[in-house]
N, C-alpha and C positions, 0 to 999 in steps of 0.2 A: 516472422515480422518481430524485428527489435526496433528499438527507438533510442535515440542518441539525446542523452540528458546533461545536466550542467550539475555537475558536483559543486559545492559550497566554496571550493577555492575556486572556482572558474573554469577549469577544465572540463572535457566533455569526457564521455562515456556512455556506452551503450548498455541498454538493460536487455536481458534474455527477452525473448518475444511472449512467452508467457506472462511474464512479469509485469511487462509493458503493457497485454489485455486485460490482465487483472487491476491493474492503475485505470486504463480506459473505462472498464465497468465500473470502477467506483466513482470516477465521475458522472458517468452517465446516470447513477444514481444520487446525483449532487455532495457528494463526499466531499471534505475538503481537507488541507492540510495533507495532501498525499506525498509520501515522501519515502523512499527505500532507503535502507541501512544496507551498504556492502560490508558483508561478516568474513568475507573469505581469507584476510589477515587477522582477526580476532575470533574466530569460532570456528569449532569443525563440525558442526552438528547441524548447519544449513551455510547458504550464500548470502542470501539476501533476508531481510525483515522489508514487508511492503506495511507502512501503518498510515492508516487515515481515520478521521475523524466525520462522523453523523450527529446530527440534531439531537436524536433520541432513539430510545431501543426500538421502536418499530423502524426506523431509519438502517440502524445499524444491522438489524435482521433483514432489509430490502437490500443493503450492497454487500453483504455477505454471499446471500443467492443470488444477485445478480454478476458475482466475480465465480462462482462455481458454476454457473450456467455459461458464462463465457469462456471456462477453461474446459467444462465440461464437451464442446464445439472442438477442441483441440485433443479431444481425447485426455484429458488430465481430471483424476478425480483426487480429493484430499485425502491423504494418509489417514489423517486425523481431524475431528472437528471437534471444536468446546465451545462452551457459552452459549449458545441458539438457546436455552432454555432461560436464562439470565438477561440477555442480550444486551448488557453494559459492553460488552467487550466479546466478540466472537473470535476466535482463532480457526486457522484453517492452515493447516499442515501441508505441504506439497512437495516435502523432503528439500528440495535445493531454495525453496523460499517458502517461509510463514508469512501469513498475510493475518494483520490483526487490524481489526475493524472496532472504535473506540467510539463511546459518547463523550464529549468535551473535558467533562469530569473525570471520568476511568482514565482517557490520555494522561490526563495531569497527575492524577494519584498515583499509574504506576509510572509514568515517565520513562519509557524504554530508549527516546530520545537521548536523554540524559544517562540513563543506565548505560548503553553501549556507546557512551561517548567518542572512545578511540576508534568507532569505525567511521567509514566514511560515510557520508550524507549526503544524498543526492535527492534533488528537489523533481517532482514531477510534474511537468505541466500538462495539463489537459488540451491536447493536440487537437481534441474536434473543436476548441472552443475559439480558436484562431489566435489570432496577436494580440487580442485585448483592447481595453478602451486605448486613447492617446492619452499622456501623462496631464494634468491638469496646469494650467499655466498661471 
């Protein structure tokens, strides 16, 4: 399962299946601002970051657990996890990609989107939500 996403420059790209599954699991727990950063040209330690926002620490934990469960169904387990005890930011390291689940305040504070500004940004739509509402007139 890989999904076609749109880069911020308007071109299409395909996310690897596990990364797309992680994004959909995040959306399933009502995460917002789900974004992938393609780090392949700017980093050697991982290929992608998947970054998403949750409303509070409880939801951060729920989103992270949902992602772990979804990827476990594909026989993937994180090599490393951090943040469950604080739950303002949970990190799940799957080697090829790293998932970051933040509260809004933590996401603004750490600003990974800005810190890794040279990476290609890929907005990840919620494919289960359908096309969305019609634009207002």
